[in-house]
N, C-alpha and C positions, 0 to 999 in steps of 0.2 A: 558579421557575425559568424562564428564557427558553429557547425552543427553540433548539437549535444550529443553524447554518445551514452550507450547504456550504462558505462561505469560512472559517467558523471552523474547520473540520476543517483545512484547510491552513496554518493559522498555527500549526501545533504542528510541531515539528522531527522528531519520531518518525514523523508521518504522512509527512512528507516523504521521510525516510530509507526507508521502507518503500516508497514510490512509486518511487523512484529504484532501489532493490534489485529490485523487481520488473521494472523495465525492463532492468536490466543483466544479471541472471542468466538464462541460455538453458534450463537443465534442473533438474529437482527443485525446483519452485516449491511446496514444501510449508509448511506454517507454521512447523515447528521450524527449517528451513533458512533462512527468511526471517527470523525473529526473531533467529537467530544473526548473519547479516550484516549487520542493521539495528541490533545490539547493543541488543536490546529483549526483554523477558521474553515467553513464549509466551502468557500469558494477556492481556497488553496488546496482543499482537500480534493475536491473536485478535479482540478489541474493535474495534480499528482497522479490520480486515479486513472485518467486518460493517458497519461505519458506510459504509466505501467501497463495499461491495457494495450497500447500500441507496441509495448516491447514483449507483450505475451504473457505477462506475469499474473494478471487478474483478468477476470470475466465480468463484465457489467452487464446485468439482465435487468431490463425495465420492466417492473411489475407495477403498473397503474403510475401512480404518482412516485413510487419509490424505486430506486435503482438498487438492486441487490448486488452485492459484490463478493464474489469469491475468487480465491486463489486457485491459479491452474497447477497442474504437476510441477512444472518448472518454478512457479512463485512459491510453492511449498518448500521447494528444495532451497530456494534462495532466502526464503524467511528462515529456515533452520540454520543456515549458515550466520545469517545476521544474528540470531540469538545466541548462537555460539560464540560470535565476535564481541558482542555486548557482554557476554558472561564473562569473557576472558578479560575484557578491559577493566572491570570493576574488581 
């Protein structure tokens, strides 16, 4: 199996949905809230968030039982581009 590249990650609709959701919501950026707003299962959301963290696009901070997710500077830039692309295709 070939190694997945960063570009391969963004060719997935759910990843794009999660990045845009992270950009749009201001508070309560926990995995369960993100998965609910992105219409994705919690397990799949966690897997995607781990890949995004490994790519340097999000930062996951454990706060007790809750994992707080924030976009990094690079993640914010990517989310802005994804929002622009999504607006263009509509």
